[in-house]
GUBA-347760 format. One line per 4 residues: number of its first residue (from 0); their letters; for each residue x, y negated, z negated of N, C-alpha, C, O. Coordinates in pm, whole numbers, plus 50000, padded with zeros to 5 digits. Last residue first. Layout:
BEGIN
NUM> A> X Y Z X Y Z X Y Z X Y Z; ...
***
This chain:
BEGIN
107> EADL> 67852 10563 49547 67876 10571 49402 67781 10487 49321 67790 10484 49199; 67808 10509 49809 67736 10624 49752 67752 10632 49600 67674 10700 49533; 67985 10308 49866 67844 10275 49865 67762 10386 49797 67660 10359 49735; 68225 10448 49874 68205 10346 49771 68057 10312 49756 68010 10289 49645
103> RRYI> 68176 10603 50101 68197 10667 49970 68175 10569 49856 68113 10602 49755; 68159 10404 50297 68046 10494 50272 68057 10559 50134 67959 10568 50060; 68418 10298 50286 68304 10214 50247 68181 10299 50219 68105 10270 50127; 68557 10523 50383 68582 10475 50246 68466 10388 50198 68420 10402 50084
99> DIVE> 68456 10529 50643 68432 10643 50554 68454 10602 50409 68378 10643 50321; 68565 10293 50738 68420 10304 50724 68383 10420 50633 68289 10410 50554; 68833 10369 50746 68792 10259 50659 68641 10266 50634 68596 10246 50521; 68822 10570 50942 68866 10602 50806 68821 10494 50708 68774 10525 50598
95> KALD> 68742 10425 51166 68660 10538 51118 68694 10573 50974 68605 10602 50894; 68959 10252 51192 68827 10198 51159 68735 10308 51105 68660 10287 51010; 69160 10426 51278 69169 10367 51145 69034 10311 51101 68999 10321 50983; 69065 10479 51537 69082 10589 51441 69087 10534 51298 69025 10591 51207
91> NFTM> 69079 10219 51641 68950 10289 51635 68956 10404 51534 68863 10423 51456; 69354 10172 51634 69265 10089 51553 69129 10156 51536 69071 10151 51428; 69442 10361 51822 69486 10370 51683 69392 10292 51591 69355 10339 51484; 69318 10260 52050 69292 10397 52007 69328 10413 51859 69253 10473 51782
87> STML> 69433 10006 52064 69288 10020 52043 69252 10160 51996 69164 10177 51912; 69700 10069 52115 69664 09995 51995 69517 10012 51963 69480 10031 51847; 69676 10197 52365 69727 10270 52250 69692 10201 52118 69657 10267 52020; 69570 09983 52525 69500 10111 52509 69546 10183 52383 69463 10226 52302
83> HDQS> 69768 09784 52504 69631 09759 52460 69556 09889 52433 69488 09903 52332; 69981 09918 52627 69990 09879 52487 69852 09853 52429 69822 09895 52317; 69887 09931 52887 69908 10055 52812 69916 10027 52662 69865 10104 52581; 69889 09658 52948 69764 09733 52953 69774 09864 52876 69680 09903 52807
79> HVAL> 70160 09595 52926 70064 09531 52837 69933 09611 52833 69874 09628 52727; 70260 09733 53145 70303 09771 53010 70203 09717 52908 70166 09787 52813; 70133 09586 53349 70113 09730 53337 70149 09779 53197 70075 09858 53138; 70237 09329 53301 70092 09352 53293 70062 09501 53276 69975 09538 53197
75> LTVT> 70505 09365 53357 70466 09331 53221 70317 09356 53201 70276 09401 53094; 70523 09652 53574 70521 09508 53549 70487 09486 53402 70445 09578 53332; 70628 09891 53779 70616 09863 53636 70632 09712 53617 70738 09654 53641; 70441 09997 54043 70545 09904 54005 70525 09870 53858 70417 09826 53819
71> MNNG> 70364 10336 54075 70322 10204 54033 70444 10120 54001 70540 10168 53939; 70377 10554 54354 70433 10506 54228 70391 10363 54202 70384 10280 54293; 70211 10771 54496 70200 10625 54502 70246 10567 54369 70165 10535 54282; 70206 11043 54459 70322 10984 54525 70318 10834 54539 70414 10775 54589
67> SAEE> 70007 11147 54309 69997 11169 54453 70108 11100 54531 70106 11098 54654; 70069 11052 54060 70091 11194 54085 70082 11226 54234 70144 11323 54281; 69979 10789 54085 70123 10815 54075 70154 10961 54106 70255 10991 54170; 69704 10835 54094 69771 10766 54205 69921 10794 54203 69981 10819 54307
63> KLLN> 69664 10952 53846 69635 11028 53968 69708 10967 54087 69764 11038 54170; 69727 10736 53678 69807 10858 53673 69787 10944 53799 69882 11001 53851; 69524 10554 53743 69665 10518 53764 69753 10643 53768 69843 10654 53851; 69302 10704 53663 69316 10663 53803 69460 10624 53835 69511 10658 53942
59> TQAH> 69352 10718 53390 69355 10841 53470 69369 10809 53618 69440 10878 53690; 69306 10452 53317 69439 10509 53302 69454 10635 53388 69557 10656 53452; 69032 10436 53368 69125 10347 53440 69266 10403 53434 69338 10402 53533; 68943 10626 53183 68918 10645 53327 69013 10560 53410 69068 10606 53510
55> HAEV> 69017 10504 52944 69084 10628 52985 69063 10657 53133 69153 10707 53201; 68832 10297 52944 68975 10265 52954 69054 10389 52998 69146 10379 53079; 68600 10447 52907 68618 10368 53029 68765 10332 53050 68814 10337 53163; 68655 10544 52651 68636 10638 52762 68657 10566 52895 68723 10618 52985
51> LSQS> 68655 10305 52509 68780 10381 52521 68771 10484 52632 68870 10509 52701; 68384 10242 52528 68483 10154 52592 68617 10225 52608 68686 10207 52709; 68283 10449 52371 68248 10443 52514 68346 10352 52589 68386 10383 52701; 68387 10376 52121 68427 10503 52183 68397 10504 52332 68477 10553 52411
47> ATAL> 68247 10139 52079 68394 10137 52089 68443 10264 52158 68532 10258 52244; 67991 10241 52055 68021 10149 52165 68172 10142 52188 68219 10140 52302; 68023 10386 51820 67984 10455 51943 68016 10369 52065 68062 10420 52167; 68084 10181 51642 68184 10285 51668 68152 10361 51796 68242 10395 51872
43> KEDA> 67838 10045 51649 67960 09978 51698 68071 10078 51726 68145 10063 51823; 67673 10238 51531 67646 10191 51667 67772 10127 51728 67806 10153 51843; 67787 10256 51276 67788 10373 51364 67763 10334 51510 67825 10390 51601; 67732 09996 51184 67871 10043 51193 67881 10162 51287 67972 10169 51370
39> LGFD> 67455 10001 51181 67524 09913 51276 67668 09956 51294 67721 09954 51405; 67430 10186 50971 67368 10211 51101 67435 10129 51209 67469 10181 51316; 67551 10062 50757 67618 10177 50817 67556 10218 50951 67624 10278 51034; 67586 09792 50612 67502 09827 50727 67569 09940 50806 67634 09917 50907
35> GSKA> 67752 09697 50409 67656 09803 50378 67566 09846 50492 67477 09928 50471; 67953 09527 50470 67830 09466 50417 67719 09569 50396 67605 09532 50367; 68135 09709 50565 68171 09630 50447 68048 09566 50384 68039 09552 50263; 68010 09791 50798 68020 09884 50685 68051 09810 50557 67999 09844 50451
31> AQIA> 68050 09557 50949 67914 09604 50919 67915 09699 50801 67829 09688 50712; 68328 09552 50963 68258 09442 50896 68115 09482 50860 68065 09446 50754; 68371 09786 51113 68426 09774 50978 68350 09665 50900 68313 09685 50784; 68246 09710 51350 68197 09826 51276 68246 09821 51132 68170 09850 51039
27> EMAD> 68408 09503 51436 68270 09472 51397 68209 09587 51318 68128 09564 51228; 68631 09658 51498 68640 09558 51392 68501 09519 51343 68479 09504 51223; 68525 09804 51710 68571 09875 51590 68584 09779 51473 68551 09815 51360; 68479 09599 51894 68365 09674 51839 68404 09750 51713 68325 09760 51620
23> SKAN> 68747 09523 51944 68651 09427 51888 68532 09498 51824 68490 09462 51714; 68846 09759 52060 68904 09708 51935 68809 09610 51868 68792 09614 51746; 68686 09775 52290 68685 09883 52190 68737 09833 52056 68679 09861 51951; 68760 09544 52427 68622 09560 52382 68613 09666 52272 68541 09648 52173
19> GSNI> 69027 09609 52479 68995 09494 52396 68854 09501 52341 68829 09470 52225; 68988 09825 52652 69058 09845 52525 69029 09730 52428 69008 09753 52309; 68858 09696 52865 68789 09800 52788 68856 09828 52655 68788 09852 52555; 69062 09510 52944 68926 09467 52908 68858 09571 52820 68805 09538 52714
15> ILGM> 69289 09674 52994 69295 09563 52899 69155 09524 52851 69132 09508 52731; 69194 09856 53189 69252 09903 53062 69247 09792 52957 69205 09816 52844; 69121 09678 53388 69020 09764 53326 69067 09818 53193 68990 09826 53097; 69372 09581 53457 69276 09489 53395 69163 09567 53328 69114 09527 53223
11> AAEL> 69475 09816 53568 69540 09755 53453 69445 09660 53381 69438 09659 53258; 69297 09847 53785 69306 09950 53681 69368 09893 53554 69320 09920 53444; 69353 09616 53932 69218 09637 53879 69219 09741 53768 69148 09726 53668; 69622 09669 53997 69587 09551 53920 69450 09567 53855 69432 09535 53737
7> QEQS> 69590 09896 54154 69666 09904 54030 69634 09787 53939 69619 09803 53817; 69444 09786 54367 69385 09894 54286 69457 09907 54152 69394 09928 54049; 69630 09603 54468 69502 09553 54416 69437 09659 54326 69382 09625 54221; 69962 09690 54352 69856 09689 54452 69728 09636 54386 69720 09627 54264
3> MEAM> 70213 09477 54211 70113 09582 54195 70014 09574 54311 69985 09465 54361; 70524 09403 54375 70399 09365 54311 70309 09487 54299 70327 09587 54369; 70867 09315 54383 70762 09415 54397 70639 09371 54318 70648 09312 54211; 71039 09066 54554 70981 09104 54426 70865 09199 54449 70774 09169 54527
***
C-alpha cells in the first residue's frame, strides 16, 4: 500500500488546518456583520484571507514537489485537503458578499 511522505502529509494537514481556520473566521465575520460590528467583520475577513494564503503555500509546495517528479500518492486525506481549500475559498468569497449586504442594510 502506497503512503504519503512526511512532507506530503504535513502539507495536506496544513491545507486542512489553514482552510478550516479561514472558513471559521469567515463565518465569524458574517456573524459580526449581522450584529453590526463591521470593524470586527473586516478583521475576521483579513484573518481568513491570511489563512487562505498559508493554505495556498502548502498547496504550492505539493505542486512544486510533483512538478519536480515526486508524484504524490493520491489518498483520501490528499483529496480531503484539496476539498477543504476549495470550499473555504468559496465560503470566503460568499462571506464578503453577505457582509456587503449587511453593510447596505445598516446604511439604510
